N, C-alpha and C positions, 0 to 999 in steps of 0.2 A: 751755770757758775754758781758753786756752792757758796762762795763768798764774795764780797764786793771789794774791788781794789780801789785804795783810797791812798795810796802811794803813786806821787807823781811819775816816779822813775819807773816803776813797775807798769804805769799807765803807758808811758811812751813808749817803754819796750815791747807791750801788749799791741800798741799802734803799729809800731813798727815791723814786727813780726807779720802782722795781719796785711800790712800792706806788701811786705817781701813776698808773702805767699801767694797772695792775689797776682801779683805782677809775675813772680814765675810761674803759676797756673796759665796766665794769659800766652806766656813766653813759650811754653812746652806745647799748649793748644796750638800756636800758630806754626810752631816746627813741626808737629805732628801733623798738621792739616796740609802743610805743602808737602811733605813726604806723600802723604796718602793722596795727594791731587796729583801727584808725578806718577805716582804707581798707577791711579787710576784710568791714567791715557792708554797705558799699554795693556793693563790687565782686564779683561773682561769677563773672566768667568763669573758666575752668578755667586758663590761663596764670598768672594770677594766684594761684589757689589750689594751682598747682604751686610758685610761688614762696614763698608763704605757710608750705606744709609744711617747704620746704628752709630756710626761715627758722628754723622752730621746731626742726629738727635741729641748726642750727647754733647756737642758745641753748642746747639741751641739752648742748652741747659746752663753750661758751665758759663759762657759770656754773660747773661745776666746774672748770675750768682756773683761773679766777680764786680760787675758794677754795684750791686747791692753792697756788698763788703766794702768798696771804696767809698760809697755814699754815706755809711754807717760810720766809717772811721773818720770822714770830713764833718757829718753833720752832727755826729754824737759825741764821739770819743775825744775827738781835737776840743770842742768847745769844753766837755768835762775836764781835761787836761788844763785848759786855762783857767778854770773856775777852782779848781784845786791848787794852782799854783798861786792864784789871788788871796784864795783862804790861807794858804801856808804863810805869805808874807804879813798876814795880821797880826 
């Protein structure tokens, strides 16, 4: 990031956007996983199996990333927003 966010509303918007992105990503991941698993029961060709395994690898990366995003929002950004609000009240 090229500049620091020191505006409470901008920080709040950033937090919300980050949470929404993470939630949307997890939601799409679940939907895609469900669809792929449904197809995997019927399609047994090697090309699809390769795709299926690749998706599992991607899923194993995306889920922890979303967890880290949520932890960053809760553990860093939210407390920072509270500090900024306190500072502005002075």
